N, C-alpha and C positions, 0 to 999 in steps of 0.2 A: 504494500500499499504506499509506504513512504520510501521507495527505493532510492529517491535522491539524496537520502540521509546516509546511505552506504558509501559515500564519496569520501575522498581524503579529508581528515579531520579539519584542516584550514579551510577548505572550501565550504564544509558543512556549516562551520562557525560563521563564515562570511554570508552564506544563504540565509541562515537563521537571523543573523543581524538585519539583513536587508528586509526580510519578511517582518521582523518586529517593528522596524522603523516605519515601513509602509502601513501597518496596522495602527500604529500610533498616531500617524498623520491622518488617516482616515476617520479615526474615532475622535480625536481630540481638536481638530482643526475648526469644526463648526462652532464649538462652545466659545472658543476665543473670539471669533468673529462677532457672534451674537451678543457679546458683552461689551463689544467696543463702542456703542452708541452712547454718547454723553451730550447732554445740553447744559449750557451755562447761561443762566438768564438772570438779569438785574431787575429789580423792581420797576414796573412800568413798561418794560420792553416787550415788543411783540416780534417773534421770529417765524419765518416760513420753514416747516420741517420737511415737506415732500408734497409731490403732486399725487393726485388720486384720479384715477380714470378706470374704465373696465371695457376692453376691446376685443373685437375678433375681426381678423384680417384688417387691421388698422382702422376699422370703424367702430364708433362707441356703440355699446349694446346697453348703456345704462338708461334707466328710466328715472329722470330727476336727478337731484344732487344727493351724493351719499350722506350718511349720518356718521357722526363720530360719537363713540361712547367711551368715557374713561372708566376703566375697570379698577384701577388703582392708582393713586397719584396724590400729591399734595393739594390741599384746598386753594392754595395761592395761584395755581396754574390752570387755565381754562383753555380748552381746545375748540377750534371752529373750522369750518371749511369755507374758504373764499372761492366763489364759483368763477370759472373762466376757462378759456381754451388752453389745453396743454398739449405739449409735443412729446409722444411716447417714444424717446430717444432709445431706450433699451429694445425696443421692438423694431427699430429701424423705419419707423413710419415717417412719410414725408410731409404730411399734413397734420395740423393741430386737430384734436377731437375734444368733445365736451368733456369736462371734469372739474378739477379744481386743485387748491392747495391747502394743506393742513396748516393752520396757523396756532401757534402756542403764544399765550399772554400771561405775563406774571404781574400780579396785583397784590398790594397789602403784604409785602414780604418785610417783616419787622426784624428779622435777624437771619445770618447765613444758615443755610439748611441743605442737607443732602437727602433725596428721596428717590424712589423708583416710580416711574410713569409707565403704566400699561394700558393700552387702548386698542379698541376695535373700530374698523371702518366697515360700515354695514352698506351693501350696494343693493339696489333693486335693479335686475337686468332682465332683458328679454328671455333669458334662460333660467330665470328664477332669482331667489334671493342668494347673495354671496357675502362673504366677509374675510377681512384680513385682519391680522393683529400685528402691532409692534410694541416694544418696550425700549425705555431709555432709563439711564442713570441721570438724575437731574440735580444740578447744583444751583441753588437759588442764593441771591445776595441783594441786600437792601440797596 
């Protein structure tokens, strides 16, 4: 079954090291990337987080504007969606489509604070209801 392990010991050690490294990269790489989203917001600031759209063949299939729902987060941060045309660059679309931009606003920040922000974007599409989620580590400053 593991006939390749019967080779010269140095080659076996090298093969096992390569397999171990590949396994570690495949298992551990996504966690590091998922935790790297960080927001730094001062009191009174409004920042754009990302665009929202739902497409098929570079055409919007959304019905209306998506909704944003905060699942977990500090009360000083509010999220909203600013409606507008967006260009889905990741999908190599040439023309803008209906969508919007997720906006975060910090208000009433009395002292510096660290928090986790988790939210969902809910879409109504021609194919039915859909949702996506994102999370950020948030640093708030007065």
